[in-house]
N, C-alpha and C positions, 0 to 999 in steps of 0.2 A: 475344469476339469475332474474328470472319470478316470479312477484307478485301474487301469487294467494288469490284467497278471501279464500281460507281453513288455508291459513298461516296468512292473516289478522285478521280473525275470534279466531285463536287461540293466537296471539299476544293480541287482545282484553280480552279473558276470563283470561288470564295469568295477564293483569292488574287489573280486578275487582278483581281477587281472593285476589291480591295484596294489593290494596286497602281496603279490609276487614282485610287484616293480620293488615297493619299499623295501623285501630283502633283498634283491639284488643291489639296489644304491645301498642300502645299509651294510652288505661286506664293502663294495668298493668304499664308504666311507671311513670302514673300520682298518682298510688297508691306509688310505688317505692320511688317516690320524696318526700312525706308524710312521709316516714318510714327514708331516709335518715336524712331529719332534724332530727330526733330522734337517729341521728349516729347509725342507723341500718344497717348494711351493707345489698346490695340487694343479692338477692337468686340465687343460680347457674344458677338454669333454664330459669329465666326472664335475665340474661344475654347472655345464648344461645340465647333464642330469638330475641332479638338484633341483635345477631348476624347473625341469620339467615335469619334475613328479610333484613337486608345490603345486604346478599351477595344474595338473591332473586332479591331483586331490582337492583342489580348489574349485575345481567343475565339475567334481562327482559332487561336494559338498552343497554347492547351488542347486544343483539339479535332484537332488533328494530334497532340499528346502522348496523347491520349485513346485513339488509335487505333494505337499503337505499346505499347501496356501489354504487349501479347503476345511482343515482337519483348526479344530479348536485349539489355543494354547502352544500356536507352532512356538519352536523351539529356535532361539538366537542361534544365526550361523556361527557368529565369534565362537560360542561355546562348545560347538562342535569341532574340537580341534584334533581328534583320534580317529583313524580309521573303528577303534573301539566303539565310538559312540556312534559312528555313519552306521554301523552294523547292527545298533541293539536299536538305533531310528528305523531302519530299513525292516527288523525285525518285526518291529511295531507297527510296521505299515502294512506288511504281510498279514500281521493278524487283523487286522483292520480289514483287510480287503475281504479274508475267508468269512468274516464275521458277518459282512454285508451279502455275502453269497449266499450265507445260511439265513438271512433276516429275507433275501429277495425270494428265496424258495419256499420259506414258510408263507410271505403274503401270496405267492401265487396259488398256493395250496388252501390258503386260508380265503382265497376270491372263490376258488372252486367249488370249495366245500358248502359257502356260504350260498351259491346257486345251485347247489344242488338240494342245500335246505328249505329254500325258497320251494323249489318244485315240489318238493314233500307238503310242505304247506299250503300251495293251492290245489292240492289232491280232496277231491268230494267222491262220497259215496254216492252209486249213481241209484241204490235201491232204500238205503236208510241214512237220511240226512243229519241223523242224531249219532252215529256209530259212535259209541263209547271207544270202542279197540283205535279207530283211526283218531278221535279226540285225544288221547291219551298219547298216540303215538305223534304226535302232532306237538302237543306240550313239549313232550321231551327235545325235538327237534327247535322248537321255536327257543326253549331255555339253553340249546346249544349254540343256536345261531348267535343269540345275544350275548352269549358269554366269550364268544372267539370273535364276532363282527370288529372289536375294537381291539381286540389283543394285541399287543406289540409283537411278541416273537412267541417263538415256543416251538416243541418238539415234531417235527411233520409226520413222522412215521406214528406217533401216538393221535395224530389227528384222523390222519387214514383206517386207522383203528375206530376209533369215534365215528367214523363217516360210513364207514363199511355197512352197517345193517339199513341206514335209509337210502344209501345209492343202491344196495339188492332192493328194497323195495320200488323204487322210483323205476328201476331197470323192469322188473315185473309188469309193474302195473303199465308202463308204456308200452311193451311189447312181448304181452302175455299171449298176443295171434299170430306171431310172427318168431317168434325161439321156438328151436326143437327142443323136443320132450324131455331131452335130460338137462338142457337148461333149464327149463321151467321147473320142472322136480326139486334141482338142485338148491334153485333161490327159491323156490316154497319153503323148502327143508329150512334153511338159513332165517327165511321170516319170520316162521311159526317158531322158530328157539328163540330170534330177539323179540318178536312182538304180540306172540301168542297164535293160534289157530284160526281165530275167528280173522283175522286180517291178512294172514296168508293165504285163506281160500279165496276170500275178496279180490284178491291182485291173480290171485291164479286164474278165475274166472271173469275177467275183466270188468269186475263192477267198480274197480275207482279210475278215476279219470279227474279231468279238469270241468270244472262246471261248464253246461253247455256243449261238453265234446261231444261228439256221436261213439259210440261204444266200439263200433268195426273199424275207426277210423283215426287211431291213434297217431299221434306224430311220432316221427323216428327219434328213437331214445339216442341222447349223445354220449360219446365215450365214456365207459366208467370210469370213474377217477382214481386212478392209483397212484396213489402217493408214495414214493422211495423214501428210504429213511436216508435223512441227513447222516452226512461222513462223523457229525460230531453234534450230538446232541444241542440243543440251543438252549442256555441256561436262564433265558428269562421266558415265563411259559406263566397265562392267565388261568387260573382255575375253570375247568368248566365239567357241567355236572355230567353224570354218567349217562351213555345211551343204551336201553336196554340190549344185555347181551353182549354190550363193549365194555373193556375195562376201566376204570376211575383214571382217568388223568392225573395224577398227583404231580401239581407244578409247584418246583422251588420256590420261597418266600423273595418278593423285590421287584423294584419296579424295573423299566428297559435300559438295560445295560448303555452305559455313556463310556467310550473307550477313550480315555485323554492321554494326550503326549507331552509329557511335562519331561523340563529339565532339574536337576538337583546336582550342581556341580558337573561333576565329569558323567553322572548316572543319567539314563534315561527311565522314566517309571511308566506304566503302562499294564493298567488292571486286564488281563484276559478273560473271556470265560470261564476258562480252566481256574484261574487263577480268586475269580470270584466264587465260583465252587470253595476252593478250599477256604477263603474267608468264612462263608456262610458253615461250611463243614465246622470252624473253629469255635464261631459264634454259637453253636448249637452244643459242642463239648463245653464252653463256657456256661452255656446255660444249663446244662446235665447237671455241673457241679456248684455253680452259685446264684443257680436261681431256679430251684428246682419249685419253686413257689409258680413259675411260670410253666413251667413242664406239665405241672400238674393240674394248671386251670387250662391251657390248652386243649392238653387230651380230655378234660372233662368237655370242652367246647366240641372239638373234633367227634365224640361220641352223641351228645348231641345234634349234629348236623349228620352225620350218618343214620342217624333213626328218624330223623325228621321232626325230631319232638316242637312243638311250639311254644313259645315263650312263658305261658302262663303255664302250662304242663310242666315245663323244663323247671320252674322254680319252687311248684307244688311238691313235687318229685325229687330236687335237691334238699327242700327242706325237712321233707320226712327223713331223710338218709344223713343231713347233717342240721339239726337245728339250731346248733348253736354256730351257725358258718359267717353271719354279722355281728358276731362277738369277737372275732378273731381278726387281727388285721392282715388283710392281703400278703404282705411280703413275710407272712409267719404261717400263713397258714400249712405250711409242708412239714410245721412243726407237729402238727396234731392228728390225732388216728392214724398213724404209722405215715403219716404222708399226704392220705387220701384225700382229707379234708380241703387239699387245696384245688382236687375235682371240681368242688363244689362254685366255686368261683368261675366255672366254665361259664354259668347263667350272666356272670359279668360282661365277661368276652363277648358272650353271644348278643349282647345289647349294643358294645362298642361296633361288632361286624356290621349290625343293620343298620346303624347310624353311618358308617363307613365303609363298606366293602373292601374286602382285601386288608384290614386294619389287622388283624388276628396274623395273618399269613406271612406281611413283610413286617412284622414289627420289629424280626432281630435286623434285618439289614437296614431300616427306614431310620436308627436310630445312630447309622453313620455320620451324618452332616456333625454331630452334635462330638464326634469322634477327632476334630481339626486339632494337628498337633500331637496329638497321642496317639501312641501303639496300641495295636491290639495284641496281645499275648497272653498269654496263661495268668497274669498277672493283672489285666483288665477288668473291674469290678462293672462286670455287665450287670450282676442282680441291680443293681442300686442304678447305672445310667438305665435300665429297661422301665423301673418302676417310675422314675422321674417321666418318663419318656410318654407310658400310659396314662399316667396321673395328668400329666400334661395336653398330650393331643388327647384322650377322653376328656377333658375337661371335668376332671371325677368331683373336683372341690365342687361343683355345680350340681352335678349330675347324679353325685352319692345320694342326695336326701331323695330324687322321683325315682330313683331304682328302690332304695329300701321300703318309699311310699309302695309301688308296685309289689311288691312282695307281701305287703301286709294285707294286701287287697287278696292276691292270691291264696296266702297261708293259713289266712285267720279264718274263722277257730281252728280249723282241720286244715294241714298238720300241727299248725300250729309251730312258735319259735321256742329255745329255750329260755326259760323266766329266770332271772337275777332273783326276784321279789315276788310275792304271790299275797295278798290280803284277800280274805273270805270272810264274808260278812253274813251273820246268821242273827235271828231274834235274840238268840240268848251270848253271844261269842263273837270276837271277831278273834281270827287267827289268822298269824304273820309267819309265812314259810319265807325264808333266806337262803341262799345259795351263795357258797364263797366267789369271791371275784375271778379265779379260775374261771374260763368258757366253758360252757357243757360239765362239770361240777355236780355231780348226784349227791355228797353230801349237803347235807338241811339243817337248818336250825328251826325250830319250830316255837312259837310263841302263842298262847291265848289267854286271849285277856278276856276279863270278864266281868271289873267293875266299870263303871259310866265314866268314872273320872279318865281311866285309861284309854278307853273305846274314842273317847270323843278327842282327847288329843290328837296331833298332827303326829304324822307315823312319817318319819324320814330316814330315806334310804342314801348314803353314801354310794356314786357313781365314781367308777375311771374307764373311760372309753378311749381305746386305743385309735390310731389315725383310720379313719374310714372305716367304723366300727360304729355298733346301736347295744344298749343294752336295752331289755325290755321287759315290763311290769305288768302285772294283771290285778284289778280289782272285781272280784266276782261276789256274786249272792244268790241264795236261794230266795226264794218267795218269801218277803218279810211282809209281817202285819203292816207294818209301816215303813212307808219307803224312804231311802235316806237320799240326800245330794252329798255329792262328791266334788270337792275343793282341789283344784291340783296346782302345784307350784313347782317350777324351777330354776336353780340360780346355779351362775356360773362364778365363782370368787364373792359370792357376797351380793352380786347383781343380777336381776331377771333375765332370763333367755326362753328363745322360744325354739330352740333346738330340739324338738321333740314333734312324734305323729300321736295323734290321740284317736283311736279306734273304738268305737260303740257298737257293743252287738247287742240288739234287740232280745224280748223274751222271744220272740218270734220272729222269724224271716233270718235274712243274711246279714252280715255284718254292714255297716254304712260304711261310705267312703272314707279314709283317712282325714283327719282335720289335722291343719298344723294349730300347734299349742300357740295359747296369747302367751306374750311375756308378763303380762300385768296377772295370767293366772285362765286356768279353764276349769269350768263348772259344768258338771253333769247330773242333771236331774233324775229323779223317782228312778235309783236305783233298785231294784228287789220286785217293783211293779212291774215298770215296763221295759227297764232296759236289767239284761243280767250280768254283762260283764264290761268292762273298761280296759282297753289296752294302753298302755304308753310305753314309746319306742324314744327311749333320747338317743342325740345320735352326736357325731362327733363327723363334720365334713373337712375338719384340717388334715391334709395328705400326710403330712410330718410329726404332729404334734399329738402326744396324751391330751385331754383333756378331762377336767376332775367336777363335777355337777352334784348338785344336793336337792333329792326330789322328794317334796314334803305332800303327802297326801291326807285329806282331814274329811270326817264326815260329819253333815251339817245337813240337820231334819229341814224337808219343806216346810218353807212359810206359810203360815195358815194353819199348822196343825195344832189342834187344841192342845191342853195341858194336861195331864192325870191330875186327880184331887191330890192334896197333898196328902201324906201317912199321916194317920191319926198320932195325938199327943198320948205318950205313955202315962198311964192313970197315975203315976206314982209322983209325977211332976205336975205341979201347978202350971206350968207354961210350958210349950213346945218349944224345944231349941232350935236352932235356927239349922236347915238344912244343910247338910254337910257338903252336897253337889254343889252350894253356892253358884257361880257364873257359868261353871259347866253344866247345869243340868238343861236336857235338850231341847225341851218343849217349853221353857220358857218364851213369849210372845216379844219380839223385838220389835 
């Protein structure tokens, strides 16, 4: 049964009449109570009035419950025992009816809009089949059409503003030879402003039409779509792309509104569009106070969307700005660079949004199913809940290593990442530069090793990685007389682990694709002759705990390299003393 406005008005009038009746009977009951105190029996007419009032209340209650039969979570009639409860349910029904009316208006406007956009997509240029201006316009129309085709609800007025340029184009393209001069001039000016002079002239001169259609016989154009603004903007909208010359629709986050009527004791609870907006505003305030990392990351993502920056360019741009981004946990990113570092994690949200469109805009409201039994107020730990939601829904414990791999592809060797340690090898010395563990620190400790025993010993680094972070090291070499091999070992709590990406940069050409470190050790050959640098990115894919690793890098000379002759024995000694290098001598055959 469809809930009509007339039926609601009738129920509302019955409720008002019953409230008046309750007042009258209540006054008579007070008088009867005084007489009962004097042992005077109540009049039969009063008793009948009580019965009649109870009968009317019960009839109205069942009428309201009957109208609720198509709603989810229908209240138990036995719990609707007061006029206040009946009034609350009726108010909720009126709000639902208003929401249905708004949605019906949206659906009608949406269907009409799709029809107009389909006509735009059917247009062809009679003289230039490859018209770039028409192709660009149709690309915008297609993007807008795809975005709104499945939109559950939205602002009809905003939809009309987006449609206006396309409707004007169709109107002129189909009526150029029968509209009066003033109409043609006005439409031409608007189309030129929205899509450019070239397309405006083509529409004005009758060069646009449908395939196979004669220029002098256009079909009568349908009446333009005039979208009247709704009384109350719908609270749920799907973001759509801006049409040229029209403002961008900024849809609030969230999924389609579901109105629920449920009983809690004598209270009737329902979330109206206004209440939903209030809840979303509260969530935004909580995010601004307790999840600034999210606010910053979302701002960074919005900047990438507005500027149309592709993922590869976004990674290079972000790492140039924040080379130490991936050394800082997402939930602490607002603590660095005066809070600006969190904007860098816009590249993470860009990836999540690509995998699930609507993920970013809907994140705040989508965590609500996790709030069962908890009240959203100023004390609610939104930052913690939001982080866990992003980790779980984005599967960051699995996808973070892949994101890091892609960052290494696009950011090495330029613009590069912040390095916790660097080893530089030359023929005469090994130089080790280490930075403190605090991400982005510029203070450095430099050691230069010149003795063979020091140079061939394993160079060990202690690494502490926060949740979903990485620490990067590099081994570099200028041109060496004899190439050196590198052996890389990574351990966690004394046990080998594969939690690292290895990137090799040859002397000429681009860096090789990242390879996963082997738990048993990774060996890189010919450093200094064929390879110029090796990058090691040890990562922690645990979203909730720090990880401590031990990284060891050893130089091993290439097998088969002939050993140089031993130094001559001193003349003052009859026999040469054993080499002080012992087993560390690098050119011994093995």
